[in-house]
N, CA, C and O atoms as a GROMACS GRO file, in nm:
protein
  612
    1THR      N    1   0.085  -0.119   0.000
    1THR     CA    2   0.000   0.000   0.000
    1THR      C    3   0.088   0.124   0.000
    1THR      O    4   0.202   0.118   0.048
    2PRO      N    5   0.040   0.233  -0.052
    2PRO     CA    6   0.121   0.354  -0.055
    2PRO      C    7   0.137   0.414   0.085
    2PRO      O    8   0.055   0.392   0.174
    3LEU      N    9   0.243   0.487   0.102
    3LEU     CA   10   0.274   0.552   0.228
    3LEU      C   11   0.159   0.641   0.275
    3LEU      O   12   0.131   0.649   0.395
    4ALA      N   13   0.093   0.708   0.181
    4ALA     CA   14  -0.016   0.801   0.215
    4ALA      C   15  -0.135   0.730   0.280
    4ALA      O   16  -0.219   0.796   0.341
    5ASP      N   17  -0.143   0.597   0.270
    5ASP     CA   18  -0.249   0.523   0.340
    5ASP      C   19  -0.219   0.511   0.489
    5ASP      O   20  -0.306   0.470   0.566
    6HIS      N   21  -0.098   0.546   0.530
    6HIS     CA   22  -0.057   0.525   0.669
    6HIS      C   23  -0.017   0.653   0.741
    6HIS      O   24  -0.032   0.663   0.863
    7VAL      N   25   0.034   0.751   0.668
    7VAL     CA   26   0.073   0.879   0.727
    7VAL      C   27   0.032   0.992   0.634
    7VAL      O   28   0.012   0.971   0.515
    8ARG      N   29   0.020   1.112   0.689
    8ARG     CA   30  -0.014   1.229   0.608
    8ARG      C   31   0.102   1.264   0.515
    8ARG      O   32   0.217   1.272   0.560
    9VAL      N   33   0.074   1.284   0.388
    9VAL     CA   34   0.175   1.316   0.289
    9VAL      C   35   0.143   1.453   0.231
    9VAL      O   36   0.031   1.476   0.184
   10ASP      N   37   0.239   1.544   0.234
   10ASP     CA   38   0.217   1.679   0.183
   10ASP      C   39   0.233   1.688   0.032
   10ASP      O   40   0.164   1.767  -0.033
   11LEU      N   41   0.322   1.608  -0.024
   11LEU     CA   42   0.350   1.616  -0.166
   11LEU      C   43   0.398   1.480  -0.214
   11LEU      O   44   0.472   1.410  -0.145
   12GLU      N   45   0.356   1.444  -0.334
   12GLU     CA   46   0.397   1.316  -0.390
   12GLU      C   47   0.456   1.337  -0.528
   12GLU      O   48   0.397   1.402  -0.613
   13LEU      N   49   0.575   1.282  -0.548
   13LEU     CA   50   0.635   1.278  -0.681
   13LEU      C   51   0.618   1.136  -0.732
   13LEU      O   52   0.664   1.040  -0.669
   14ARG      N   53   0.552   1.124  -0.845
   14ARG     CA   54   0.528   0.992  -0.902
   14ARG      C   55   0.630   0.962  -1.009
   14ARG      O   56   0.703   1.050  -1.055
   15GLY      N   57   0.634   0.837  -1.048
   15GLY     CA   58   0.720   0.797  -1.158
   15GLY      C   59   0.802   0.676  -1.123
   15GLY      O   60   0.818   0.640  -1.007
   16CYS      N   61   0.853   0.616  -1.225
   16CYS     CA   62   0.935   0.496  -1.210
   16CYS      C   63   1.050   0.505  -1.311
   16CYS      O   64   1.044   0.443  -1.417
   17PRO      N   65   1.153   0.583  -1.279
   17PRO     CA   66   1.177   0.660  -1.157
   17PRO      C   67   1.111   0.798  -1.165
   17PRO      O   68   1.053   0.834  -1.267
   18ILE      N   69   1.121   0.873  -1.055
   18ILE     CA   70   1.067   1.009  -1.058
   18ILE      C   71   1.147   1.091  -1.158
   18ILE      O   72   1.262   1.058  -1.190
   19ASP      N   73   1.086   1.197  -1.207
   19ASP     CA   74   1.151   1.284  -1.305
   19ASP      C   75   1.242   1.383  -1.232
   19ASP      O   76   1.198   1.450  -1.138
   20ARG      N   77   1.367   1.393  -1.274
   20ARG     CA   78   1.461   1.483  -1.205
   20ARG      C   79   1.420   1.629  -1.219
   20ARG      O   80   1.446   1.709  -1.129
   21GLY      N   81   1.356   1.666  -1.330
   21GLY     CA   82   1.307   1.802  -1.347
   21GLY      C   83   1.199   1.835  -1.245
   21GLY      O   84   1.195   1.946  -1.192
   22GLN      N   85   1.111   1.738  -1.218
   22GLN     CA   86   1.008   1.760  -1.118
   22GLN      C   87   1.069   1.768  -0.978
   22GLN      O   88   1.026   1.849  -0.896
   23LEU      N   89   1.169   1.685  -0.951
   23LEU     CA   90   1.236   1.691  -0.821
   23LEU      C   91   1.301   1.827  -0.801
   23LEU      O   92   1.289   1.887  -0.694
   24LEU      N   93   1.370   1.876  -0.902
   24LEU     CA   94   1.432   2.009  -0.892
   24LEU      C   95   1.328   2.118  -0.873
   24LEU      O   96   1.350   2.212  -0.797
   25GLU      N   97   1.214   2.107  -0.941
   25GLU     CA   98   1.106   2.204  -0.925
   25GLU      C   99   1.054   2.204  -0.782
   25GLU      O  100   1.033   2.310  -0.723
   26VAL      N  101   1.034   2.086  -0.725
   26VAL     CA  102   0.985   2.076  -0.588
   26VAL      C  103   1.087   2.135  -0.490
   26VAL      O  104   1.050   2.214  -0.403
   27LEU      N  105   1.213   2.098  -0.504
   27LEU     CA  106   1.315   2.150  -0.412
   27LEU      C  107   1.331   2.301  -0.424
   27LEU      O  108   1.346   2.370  -0.324
   28THR      N  109   1.329   2.352  -0.547
   28THR     CA  110   1.340   2.496  -0.569
   28THR      C  111   1.220   2.569  -0.510
   28THR      O  112   1.236   2.669  -0.440
   29ALA      N  113   1.101   2.518  -0.538
   29ALA     CA  114   0.979   2.583  -0.488
   29ALA      C  115   0.976   2.584  -0.336
   29ALA      O  116   0.943   2.686  -0.275
   30LEU      N  117   1.009   2.472  -0.274
   30LEU     CA  118   1.010   2.466  -0.129
   30LEU      C  119   1.117   2.559  -0.071
   30LEU      O  120   1.098   2.619   0.034
   31GLY      N  121   1.229   2.569  -0.142
   31GLY     CA  122   1.337   2.656  -0.096
   31GLY      C  123   1.301   2.804  -0.097
   31GLY      O  124   1.350   2.881  -0.014
   32VAL      N  125   1.216   2.844  -0.190
   32VAL     CA  126   1.177   2.985  -0.198
   32VAL      C  127   1.037   3.010  -0.143
   32VAL      O  128   0.987   3.123  -0.149
   33GLY      N  129   0.973   2.907  -0.090
   33GLY     CA  130   0.845   2.925  -0.024
   33GLY      C  131   0.724   2.936  -0.115
   33GLY      O  132   0.626   3.002  -0.080
   34ARG      N  133   0.727   2.872  -0.230
   34ARG     CA  134   0.610   2.873  -0.319
   34ARG      C  135   0.564   2.730  -0.344
   34ARG      O  136   0.636   2.634  -0.316
   35LYS      N  137   0.442   2.717  -0.396
   35LYS     CA  138   0.387   2.587  -0.427
   35LYS      C  139   0.452   2.535  -0.556
   35LYS      O  140   0.463   2.609  -0.654
   36PRO      N  141   0.497   2.408  -0.557
   36PRO     CA  142   0.556   2.352  -0.678
   36PRO      C  143   0.456   2.349  -0.794
   36PRO      O  144   0.337   2.324  -0.773
   37GLN      N  145   0.504   2.373  -0.912
   37GLN     CA  146   0.419   2.370  -1.032
   37GLN      C  147   0.452   2.243  -1.109
   37GLN      O  148   0.550   2.237  -1.184
   38LEU      N  149   0.369   2.142  -1.088
   38LEU     CA  150   0.390   2.012  -1.152
   38LEU      C  151   0.285   1.990  -1.260
   38LEU      O  152   0.175   2.046  -1.250
   39PRO      N  153   0.316   1.911  -1.363
   39PRO     CA  154   0.220   1.889  -1.471
   39PRO      C  155   0.091   1.825  -1.421
   39PRO      O  156   0.093   1.741  -1.332
   40ASP      N  157  -0.022   1.866  -1.480
   40ASP     CA  158  -0.150   1.805  -1.445
   40ASP      C  159  -0.226   1.763  -1.571
   40ASP      O  160  -0.348   1.756  -1.572
   41GLU      N  161  -0.149   1.736  -1.676
   41GLU     CA  162  -0.209   1.692  -1.802
   41GLU      C  163  -0.174   1.546  -1.826
   41GLU      O  164  -0.091   1.488  -1.756
   42ALA      N  165  -0.239   1.487  -1.927
   42ALA     CA  166  -0.215   1.347  -1.960
   42ALA      C  167  -0.090   1.330  -2.045
   42ALA      O  168  -0.044   1.424  -2.110
   43VAL      N  169  -0.036   1.210  -2.045
   43VAL     CA  170   0.082   1.177  -2.124
   43VAL      C  171   0.057   1.207  -2.272
   43VAL      O  172   0.149   1.243  -2.344
   44CYS      N  173  -0.067   1.192  -2.317
   44CYS     CA  174  -0.100   1.218  -2.458
   44CYS      C  175  -0.055   1.358  -2.501
   44CYS      O  176  -0.014   1.377  -2.615
   45ALA      N  177  -0.064   1.455  -2.412
   45ALA     CA  178  -0.021   1.591  -2.446
   45ALA      C  179   0.129   1.593  -2.476
   45ALA      O  180   0.173   1.661  -2.570
   46ALA      N  181   0.207   1.520  -2.399
   46ALA     CA  182   0.351   1.512  -2.424
   46ALA      C  183   0.379   1.441  -2.556
   46ALA      O  184   0.470   1.480  -2.630
   47CYS      N  185   0.301   1.338  -2.587
   47CYS     CA  186   0.318   1.267  -2.715
   47CYS      C  187   0.293   1.362  -2.832
   47CYS      O  188   0.369   1.366  -2.928
   48LYS      N  189   0.186   1.438  -2.822
   48LYS     CA  190   0.152   1.532  -2.930
   48LYS      C  191   0.261   1.638  -2.947
   48LYS      O  192   0.299   1.670  -3.059
   49ARG      N  193   0.311   1.692  -2.834
   49ARG     CA  194   0.418   1.792  -2.842
   49ARG      C  195   0.544   1.736  -2.907
   49ARG      O  196   0.615   1.807  -2.977
   50ARG      N  197   0.571   1.609  -2.883
   50ARG     CA  198   0.690   1.544  -2.941
   50ARG      C  199   0.666   1.496  -3.083
   50ARG      O  200   0.759   1.449  -3.149
   51GLY      N  201   0.542   1.506  -3.130
   51GLY     CA  202   0.511   1.461  -3.266
   51GLY      C  203   0.509   1.311  -3.281
   51GLY      O  204   0.535   1.259  -3.390
   52LEU      N  205   0.478   1.240  -3.175
   52LEU     CA  206   0.477   1.094  -3.177
   52LEU      C  207   0.345   1.041  -3.231
   52LEU      O  208   0.239   1.100  -3.206
   53ALA      N  209   0.351   0.932  -3.302
   53ALA     CA  210   0.229   0.864  -3.346
   53ALA      C  211   0.163   0.802  -3.224
   53ALA      O  212   0.232   0.746  -3.138
   54CYS      N  213   0.032   0.811  -3.216
   54CYS     CA  214  -0.043   0.755  -3.103
   54CYS      C  215  -0.044   0.603  -3.116
   54CYS      O  216  -0.098   0.549  -3.212
   55VAL      N  217   0.015   0.534  -3.018
   55VAL     CA  218   0.022   0.388  -3.024
   55VAL      C  219  -0.114   0.324  -3.001
   55VAL      O  220  -0.135   0.209  -3.040
   56LEU      N  221  -0.205   0.395  -2.938
   56LEU     CA  222  -0.341   0.345  -2.918
   56LEU      C  223  -0.418   0.351  -3.049
   56LEU      O  224  -0.481   0.254  -3.090
   57VAL      N  225  -0.414   0.466  -3.115
   57VAL     CA  226  -0.488   0.485  -3.239
   57VAL      C  227  -0.422   0.412  -3.355
   57VAL      O  228  -0.488   0.338  -3.429
   58ALA      N  229  -0.291   0.431  -3.372
   58ALA     CA  230  -0.220   0.373  -3.486
   58ALA      C  231  -0.194   0.223  -3.472
   58ALA      O  232  -0.195   0.150  -3.571
   59GLY      N  233  -0.169   0.178  -3.348
   59GLY     CA  234  -0.130   0.039  -3.330
   59GLY      C  235  -0.228  -0.046  -3.251
   59GLY      O  236  -0.211  -0.168  -3.243
   60GLY      N  237  -0.331   0.017  -3.193
   60GLY     CA  238  -0.427  -0.058  -3.114
   60GLY      C  239  -0.373  -0.112  -2.983
   60GLY      O  240  -0.432  -0.202  -2.923
   61LEU      N  241  -0.259  -0.058  -2.938
   61LEU     CA  242  -0.200  -0.104  -2.812
   61LEU      C  243  -0.278  -0.050  -2.693
   61LEU      O  244  -0.330   0.060  -2.700
   62PRO      N  245  -0.287  -0.126  -2.584
   62PRO     CA  246  -0.357  -0.078  -2.464
   62PRO      C  247  -0.273   0.024  -2.388
   62PRO      O  248  -0.213  -0.007  -2.285
   63CYS      N  249  -0.270   0.145  -2.440
   63CYS     CA  250  -0.188   0.254  -2.387
   63CYS      C  251  -0.264   0.332  -2.280
   63CYS      O  252  -0.378   0.372  -2.303
   64LEU      N  253  -0.202   0.353  -2.165
   64LEU     CA  254  -0.265   0.428  -2.057
   64LEU      C  255  -0.239   0.578  -2.065
   64LEU      O  256  -0.274   0.652  -1.973
   65GLY      N  257  -0.177   0.623  -2.173
   65GLY     CA  258  -0.146   0.765  -2.190
   65GLY      C  259  -0.264   0.860  -2.170
   65GLY      O  260  -0.245   0.966  -2.110
   66PRO      N  261  -0.385   0.827  -2.218
   66PRO     CA  262  -0.497   0.919  -2.200
   66PRO      C  263  -0.539   0.939  -2.054
   66PRO      O  264  -0.603   1.040  -2.023
   67VAL      N  265  -0.505   0.847  -1.965
   67VAL     CA  266  -0.548   0.857  -1.825
   67VAL      C  267  -0.432   0.870  -1.727
   67VAL      O  268  -0.452   0.869  -1.606
   68THR      N  269  -0.309   0.883  -1.779
   68THR     CA  270  -0.190   0.889  -1.695
   68THR      C  271  -0.133   1.030  -1.690
   68THR      O  272  -0.125   1.098  -1.792
   69ALA      N  273  -0.093   1.072  -1.571
   69ALA     CA  274  -0.033   1.205  -1.554
   69ALA      C  275   0.100   1.214  -1.628
   69ALA      O  276   0.180   1.120  -1.626
   70ALA      N  277   0.121   1.327  -1.693
   70ALA     CA  278   0.246   1.353  -1.765
   70ALA      C  279   0.360   1.374  -1.667
   70ALA      O  280   0.339   1.396  -1.547
   71GLY      N  281   0.478   1.368  -1.719
   71GLY     CA  282   0.597   1.392  -1.639
   71GLY      C  283   0.714   1.309  -1.684
   71GLY      O  284   0.829   1.339  -1.651
   72CYS      N  285   0.687   1.206  -1.760
   72CYS     CA  286   0.792   1.115  -1.805
   72CYS      C  287   0.850   1.156  -1.940
   72CYS      O  288   0.955   1.105  -1.980
   73GLY      N  289   0.783   1.247  -2.009
   73GLY     CA  290   0.828   1.285  -2.142
   73GLY      C  291   0.783   1.186  -2.249
   73GLY      O  292   0.837   1.184  -2.360
   74ALA      N  293   0.682   1.105  -2.216
   74ALA     CA  294   0.627   1.006  -2.309
   74ALA      C  295   0.734   0.909  -2.358
   74ALA      O  296   0.745   0.880  -2.477
   75ILE      N  297   0.812   0.858  -2.265
   75ILE     CA  298   0.923   0.770  -2.298
   75ILE      C  299   0.875   0.643  -2.368
   75ILE      O  300   0.926   0.609  -2.475
   76CYS      N  301   0.778   0.573  -2.312
   76CYS     CA  302   0.734   0.446  -2.371
   76CYS      C  303   0.677   0.465  -2.512
   76CYS      O  304   0.720   0.395  -2.603
   77PRO      N  305   0.583   0.558  -2.532
   77PRO     CA  306   0.533   0.578  -2.668
   77PRO      C  307   0.642   0.621  -2.767
   77PRO      O  308   0.631   0.591  -2.886
   78ALA      N  309   0.745   0.689  -2.720
   78ALA     CA  310   0.854   0.730  -2.808
   78ALA      C  311   0.926   0.609  -2.867
   78ALA      O  312   0.988   0.618  -2.973
   79PHE      N  313   0.918   0.495  -2.796
   79PHE     CA  314   0.980   0.371  -2.844
   79PHE      C  315   0.876   0.272  -2.896
   79PHE      O  316   0.903   0.153  -2.907
   80GLY      N  317   0.756   0.324  -2.930
   80GLY     CA  318   0.652   0.240  -2.986
   80GLY      C  319   0.583   0.148  -2.887
   80GLY      O  320   0.516   0.053  -2.926
   81ARG      N  321   0.600   0.176  -2.758
   81ARG     CA  322   0.539   0.095  -2.652
   81ARG      C  323   0.420   0.169  -2.593
   81ARG      O  324   0.415   0.292  -2.596
   82ALA      N  325   0.325   0.096  -2.541
   82ALA     CA  326   0.212   0.157  -2.472
   82ALA      C  327   0.258   0.213  -2.338
   82ALA      O  328   0.348   0.158  -2.274
   83CYS      N  329   0.196   0.322  -2.296
   83CYS     CA  330   0.225   0.382  -2.166
   83CYS      C  331   0.183   0.285  -2.056
   83CYS      O  332   0.074   0.228  -2.062
   84TYR      N  333   0.270   0.267  -1.956
   84TYR     CA  334   0.242   0.176  -1.845
   84TYR      C  335   0.173   0.244  -1.727
   84TYR      O  336   0.132   0.177  -1.633
   85GLY      N  337   0.159   0.375  -1.731
   85GLY     CA  338   0.092   0.446  -1.622
   85GLY      C  339   0.180   0.474  -1.502
   85GLY      O  340   0.130   0.486  -1.391
   86CYS      N  341   0.311   0.485  -1.523
   86CYS     CA  342   0.406   0.502  -1.412
   86CYS      C  343   0.376   0.623  -1.323
   86CYS      O  344   0.402   0.619  -1.203
   87PHE      N  345   0.321   0.729  -1.381
   87PHE     CA  346   0.298   0.850  -1.305
   87PHE      C  347   0.157   0.855  -1.246
   87PHE      O  348   0.116   0.959  -1.194
   88GLY      N  349   0.084   0.746  -1.253
   88GLY     CA  350  -0.048   0.738  -1.193
   88GLY      C  351  -0.153   0.814  -1.272
   88GLY      O  352  -0.123   0.878  -1.372
   89PRO      N  353  -0.277   0.805  -1.225
   89PRO     CA  354  -0.387   0.866  -1.300
   89PRO      C  355  -0.382   1.019  -1.297
   89PRO      O  356  -0.349   1.081  -1.196
   90VAL      N  357  -0.417   1.077  -1.411
   90VAL     CA  358  -0.432   1.221  -1.422
   90VAL      C  359  -0.563   1.258  -1.351
   90VAL      O  360  -0.656   1.178  -1.351
   91PRO      N  361  -0.573   1.376  -1.290
   91PRO     CA  362  -0.701   1.415  -1.229
   91PRO      C  363  -0.815   1.406  -1.329
   91PRO      O  364  -0.804   1.454  -1.442
   92GLY      N  365  -0.924   1.344  -1.288
   92GLY     CA  366  -1.040   1.329  -1.375
   92GLY      C  367  -1.027   1.219  -1.479
   92GLY      O  368  -1.100   1.220  -1.578
   93ALA      N  369  -0.935   1.126  -1.459
   93ALA     CA  370  -0.912   1.018  -1.556
   93ALA      C  371  -1.040   0.938  -1.581
   93ALA      O  372  -1.107   0.895  -1.487
   94ASN      N  373  -1.073   0.921  -1.708
   94ASN     CA  374  -1.192   0.844  -1.745
   94ASN      C  375  -1.148   0.702  -1.783
   94ASN      O  376  -1.142   0.665  -1.900
   95VAL      N  377  -1.120   0.625  -1.680
   95VAL     CA  378  -1.070   0.489  -1.698
   95VAL      C  379  -1.176   0.399  -1.762
   95VAL      O  380  -1.143   0.312  -1.842
   96ALA      N  381  -1.302   0.420  -1.727
   96ALA     CA  382  -1.409   0.337  -1.783
   96ALA      C  383  -1.416   0.352  -1.935
   96ALA      O  384  -1.428   0.253  -2.007
   97ALA      N  385  -1.406   0.475  -1.984
   97ALA     CA  386  -1.411   0.498  -2.129
   97ALA      C  387  -1.290   0.435  -2.198
   97ALA      O  388  -1.304   0.375  -2.304
   98LEU      N  389  -1.173   0.448  -2.137
   98LEU     CA  390  -1.053   0.391  -2.198
   98LEU      C  391  -1.060   0.238  -2.198
   98LEU      O  392  -1.023   0.173  -2.296
   99SER      N  393  -1.108   0.180  -2.088
   99SER     CA  394  -1.125   0.034  -2.082
   99SER      C  395  -1.222  -0.013  -2.190
   99SER      O  396  -1.200  -0.116  -2.254
  100GLY      N  397  -1.329   0.064  -2.209
  100GLY     CA  398  -1.424   0.031  -2.314
  100GLY      C  399  -1.360   0.034  -2.452
  100GLY      O  400  -1.388  -0.051  -2.536
  101ARG      N  401  -1.274   0.132  -2.474
  101ARG     CA  402  -1.203   0.141  -2.603
  101ARG      C  403  -1.110   0.021  -2.622
  101ARG      O  404  -1.101  -0.034  -2.732
  102PHE      N  405  -1.041  -0.018  -2.514
  102PHE     CA  406  -0.956  -0.137  -2.522
  102PHE      C  407  -1.038  -0.259  -2.561
  102PHE      O  408  -0.994  -0.340  -2.644
  103SER      N  409  -1.156  -0.273  -2.503
  103SER     CA  410  -1.245  -0.385  -2.537
  103SER      C  411  -1.285  -0.380  -2.684
  103SER      O  412  -1.284  -0.482  -2.752
  104GLU      N  413  -1.320  -0.261  -2.731
  104GLU     CA  414  -1.357  -0.244  -2.872
  104GLU      C  415  -1.243  -0.286  -2.965
  104GLU      O  416  -1.267  -0.335  -3.075
  105LEU      N  417  -1.119  -0.266  -2.921
  105LEU     CA  418  -1.003  -0.302  -3.001
  105LEU      C  419  -0.969  -0.451  -2.991
  105LEU      O  420  -0.874  -0.498  -3.054
  106GLY      N  421  -1.048  -0.525  -2.913
  106GLY     CA  422  -1.030  -0.669  -2.904
  106GLY      C  423  -0.947  -0.719  -2.788
  106GLY      O  424  -0.914  -0.837  -2.783
  107HIS      N  425  -0.913  -0.632  -2.694
  107HIS     CA  426  -0.836  -0.674  -2.577
  107HIS      C  427  -0.929  -0.739  -2.475
  107HIS      O  428  -1.039  -0.689  -2.450
  108SER      N  429  -0.884  -0.849  -2.417
  108SER     CA  430  -0.965  -0.922  -2.319
  108SER      C  431  -0.969  -0.847  -2.186
  108SER      O  432  -0.888  -0.758  -2.161
  109ASP      N  433  -1.064  -0.885  -2.103
  109ASP     CA  434  -1.072  -0.827  -1.969
  109ASP      C  435  -0.943  -0.851  -1.892
  109ASP      O  436  -0.900  -0.765  -1.815
  110ASP      N  437  -0.883  -0.968  -1.912
  110ASP     CA  438  -0.758  -1.001  -1.844
  110ASP      C  439  -0.646  -0.906  -1.889
  110ASP      O  440  -0.569  -0.856  -1.806
  111GLU      N  441  -0.636  -0.881  -2.019
  111GLU     CA  442  -0.535  -0.788  -2.071
  111GLU      C  443  -0.557  -0.647  -2.017
  111GLU      O  444  -0.462  -0.577  -1.981
  112ILE      N  445  -0.682  -0.606  -2.013
  112ILE     CA  446  -0.715  -0.472  -1.963
  112ILE      C  447  -0.679  -0.461  -1.816
  112ILE      O  448  -0.621  -0.361  -1.773
  113GLY      N  449  -0.714  -0.562  -1.739
  113GLY     CA  450  -0.680  -0.562  -1.597
  113GLY      C  451  -0.530  -0.555  -1.575
  113GLY      O  452  -0.484  -0.482  -1.488
  114ARG      N  453  -0.454  -0.630  -1.654
  114ARG     CA  454  -0.307  -0.627  -1.642
  114ARG      C  455  -0.251  -0.490  -1.676
  114ARG      O  456  -0.154  -0.445  -1.614
  115ALA      N  457  -0.310  -0.422  -1.774
  115ALA     CA  458  -0.262  -0.289  -1.812
  115ALA      C  459  -0.272  -0.193  -1.694
  115ALA      O  460  -0.184  -0.109  -1.674
  116PHE      N  461  -0.380  -0.204  -1.617
  116PHE     CA  462  -0.400  -0.114  -1.503
  116PHE      C  463  -0.336  -0.165  -1.375
  116PHE      O  464  -0.336  -0.094  -1.274
  117ALA      N  465  -0.282  -0.286  -1.375
  117ALA     CA  466  -0.224  -0.346  -1.255
  117ALA      C  467  -0.073  -0.334  -1.254
  117ALA      O  468  -0.004  -0.421  -1.199
  118MET      N  469  -0.020  -0.228  -1.312
  118MET     CA  470   0.125  -0.212  -1.315
  118MET      C  471   0.173  -0.132  -1.194
  118MET      O  472   0.132  -0.158  -1.081
  119PHE      N  473   0.257  -0.035  -1.218
  119PHE     CA  474   0.327   0.038  -1.112
  119PHE      C  475   0.236   0.113  -1.015
  119PHE      O  476   0.264   0.116  -0.895
  120THR      N  477   0.130   0.173  -1.065
  120THR     CA  478   0.044   0.255  -0.978
  120THR      C  479  -0.094   0.193  -0.963
  120THR      O  480  -0.194   0.264  -0.961
  121SER      N  481  -0.099   0.061  -0.953
  121SER     CA  482  -0.227  -0.009  -0.949
  121SER      C  483  -0.310   0.021  -0.824
  121SER      O  484  -0.430  -0.003  -0.824
  122TRP      N  485  -0.248   0.072  -0.719
  122TRP     CA  486  -0.324   0.102  -0.598
  122TRP      C  487  -0.397   0.236  -0.610
  122TRP      O  488  -0.493   0.261  -0.536
  123ALA      N  489  -0.355   0.322  -0.700
  123ALA     CA  490  -0.418   0.452  -0.717
  123ALA      C  491  -0.557   0.437  -0.779
  123ALA      O  492  -0.575   0.368  -0.879
  124GLU      N  493  -0.654   0.502  -0.718
  124GLU     CA  494  -0.788   0.505  -0.781
  124GLU      C  495  -0.777   0.598  -0.899
  124GLU      O  496  -0.710   0.700  -0.887
  125PRO      N  497  -0.838   0.572  -1.010
  125PRO     CA  498  -0.930   0.463  -1.041
  125PRO      C  499  -0.864   0.340  -1.102
  125PRO      O  500  -0.934   0.247  -1.142
  126PHE      N  501  -0.731   0.336  -1.110
  126PHE     CA  502  -0.663   0.218  -1.165
  126PHE      C  503  -0.694   0.093  -1.083
  126PHE      O  504  -0.712  -0.016  -1.138
  127ARG      N  505  -0.701   0.108  -0.950
  127ARG     CA  506  -0.722  -0.005  -0.860
  127ARG      C  507  -0.851  -0.079  -0.892
  127ARG      O  508  -0.852  -0.202  -0.900
  128ALA      N  509  -0.957  -0.006  -0.910
  128ALA     CA  510  -1.087  -0.069  -0.936
  128ALA      C  511  -1.086  -0.147  -1.067
  128ALA      O  512  -1.141  -0.257  -1.074
  129THR      N  513  -1.025  -0.092  -1.169
  129THR     CA  514  -1.022  -0.160  -1.299
  129THR      C  515  -0.933  -0.284  -1.294
  129THR      O  516  -0.969  -0.388  -1.349
  130ALA      N  517  -0.819  -0.272  -1.229
  130ALA     CA  518  -0.729  -0.388  -1.217
  130ALA      C  519  -0.795  -0.499  -1.135
  130ALA      O  520  -0.790  -0.615  -1.174
  131ALA      N  521  -0.855  -0.464  -1.022
  131ALA     CA  522  -0.915  -0.564  -0.934
  131ALA      C  523  -1.037  -0.629  -0.997
  131ALA      O  524  -1.064  -0.747  -0.972
  132ALA      N  525  -1.111  -0.555  -1.079
  132ALA     CA  526  -1.231  -0.611  -1.142
  132ALA      C  527  -1.195  -0.716  -1.247
  132ALA      O  528  -1.276  -0.803  -1.278
  133SER      N  529  -1.075  -0.708  -1.302
  133SER     CA  530  -1.037  -0.796  -1.412
  133SER      C  531  -0.941  -0.907  -1.371
  133SER      O  532  -0.932  -1.009  -1.440
  134LEU      N  533  -0.870  -0.891  -1.262
  134LEU     CA  534  -0.769  -0.989  -1.223
  134LEU      C  535  -0.800  -1.049  -1.087
  134LEU      O  536  -0.863  -0.984  -1.004
  135PRO      N  537  -0.757  -1.171  -1.062
  135PRO     CA  538  -0.782  -1.236  -0.933
  135PRO      C  539  -0.683  -1.191  -0.826
  135PRO      O  540  -0.610  -1.273  -0.770
  136ILE      N  541  -0.681  -1.061  -0.798
  136ILE     CA  542  -0.595  -1.009  -0.692
  136ILE      C  543  -0.677  -0.919  -0.602
  136ILE      O  544  -0.776  -0.860  -0.644
  137VAL      N  545  -0.636  -0.910  -0.481
  137VAL     CA  546  -0.693  -0.813  -0.388
  137VAL      C  547  -0.575  -0.744  -0.325
  137VAL      O  548  -0.488  -0.810  -0.268
  138ALA      N  549  -0.569  -0.613  -0.336
  138ALA     CA  550  -0.452  -0.541  -0.290
  138ALA      C  551  -0.454  -0.512  -0.141
  138ALA      O  552  -0.354  -0.467  -0.086
  139HIS      N  553  -0.566  -0.539  -0.074
  139HIS     CA  554  -0.573  -0.508   0.068
  139HIS      C  555  -0.660  -0.613   0.136
  139HIS      O  556  -0.771  -0.640   0.090
  140PRO      N  557  -0.613  -0.675   0.245
  140PRO     CA  558  -0.685  -0.785   0.309
  140PRO      C  559  -0.827  -0.751   0.353
  140PRO      O  560  -0.914  -0.837   0.348
  141ASP      N  561  -0.852  -0.628   0.395
  141ASP     CA  562  -0.987  -0.597   0.442
  141ASP      C  563  -1.086  -0.583   0.327
  141ASP      O  564  -1.206  -0.563   0.350
  142ARG      N  565  -1.039  -0.595   0.203
  142ARG     CA  566  -1.127  -0.593   0.086
  142ARG      C  567  -1.131  -0.732   0.020
  142ARG      O  568  -1.174  -0.746  -0.094
  143ALA      N  569  -1.085  -0.832   0.094
  143ALA     CA  570  -1.075  -0.966   0.038
  143ALA      C  571  -1.211  -1.022   0.002
  143ALA      O  572  -1.311  -0.996   0.069
  144LYS      N  573  -1.213  -1.100  -0.106
  144LYS     CA  574  -1.333  -1.171  -0.148
  144LYS      C  575  -1.299  -1.320  -0.146
  144LYS      O  576  -1.185  -1.357  -0.170
  145PRO      N  577  -1.397  -1.405  -0.117
  145PRO     CA  578  -1.369  -1.549  -0.113
  145PRO      C  579  -1.306  -1.596  -0.245
  145PRO      O  580  -1.350  -1.558  -0.354
  146GLY      N  581  -1.203  -1.680  -0.232
  146GLY     CA  582  -1.140  -1.739  -0.350
  146GLY      C  583  -1.031  -1.655  -0.414
  146GLY      O  584  -0.968  -1.700  -0.509
  147LEU      N  585  -1.007  -1.533  -0.364
  147LEU     CA  586  -0.904  -1.448  -0.422
  147LEU      C  587  -0.782  -1.444  -0.331
  147LEU      O  588  -0.794  -1.449  -0.209
  148ALA      N  589  -0.666  -1.437  -0.393
  148ALA     CA  590  -0.542  -1.428  -0.316
  148ALA      C  591  -0.529  -1.289  -0.255
  148ALA      O  592  -0.576  -1.191  -0.312
  149THR      N  593  -0.467  -1.281  -0.138
  149THR     CA  594  -0.445  -1.153  -0.074
  149THR      C  595  -0.299  -1.138  -0.038
  149THR      O  596  -0.227  -1.237  -0.022
  150ARG      N  597  -0.254  -1.015  -0.027
  150ARG     CA  598  -0.120  -0.984   0.019
  150ARG      C  599  -0.133  -0.904   0.148
  150ARG      O  600  -0.214  -0.812   0.157
  151GLU      N  601  -0.055  -0.939   0.244
  151GLU     CA  602  -0.056  -0.863   0.370
  151GLU      C  603   0.023  -0.734   0.351
  151GLU      O  604   0.130  -0.737   0.290
  152PRO      N  605  -0.027  -0.620   0.402
  152PRO     CA  606   0.053  -0.497   0.395
  152PRO      C  607   0.178  -0.512   0.480
  152PRO      O  608   0.177  -0.578   0.583
  153ARG      N  609   0.284  -0.450   0.435
  153ARG     CA  610   0.410  -0.459   0.509
  153ARG      C  611   0.420  -0.351   0.611
  153ARG      O  612   0.520  -0.343   0.683
   0.00000   0.00000   0.00000
């Protein structure tokens, strides 16, 4: 489970790994007493700025770019890979619509669940989509009969 489930967190830098530009922005902002200015747009915006072909539209890949917060520079799509959602959901992410699009493209519920069960699978709304499609429960108090559980550390 994320640290914020156990203690109050003032600021979170997401990513796998975090973006050094965002880290510098946070440290600079805190040093001068202002609120950090971090991106609040989807990865798709970064893809468009870089002139990248959309791997969802052009290749039918289950790309999480439309619902994932920017900050990585669209690294995965730049290499023809679908976005894994490393930076977690963008505010107002419409995961249901994206999941529906994945289904329309022929991806199974299992594939869709795996797409949302990557690095930030505990973040809502990714958690609900991943749990609905895969036989996992991320927290014991939400356990359902017949599903595997992991104890929080």
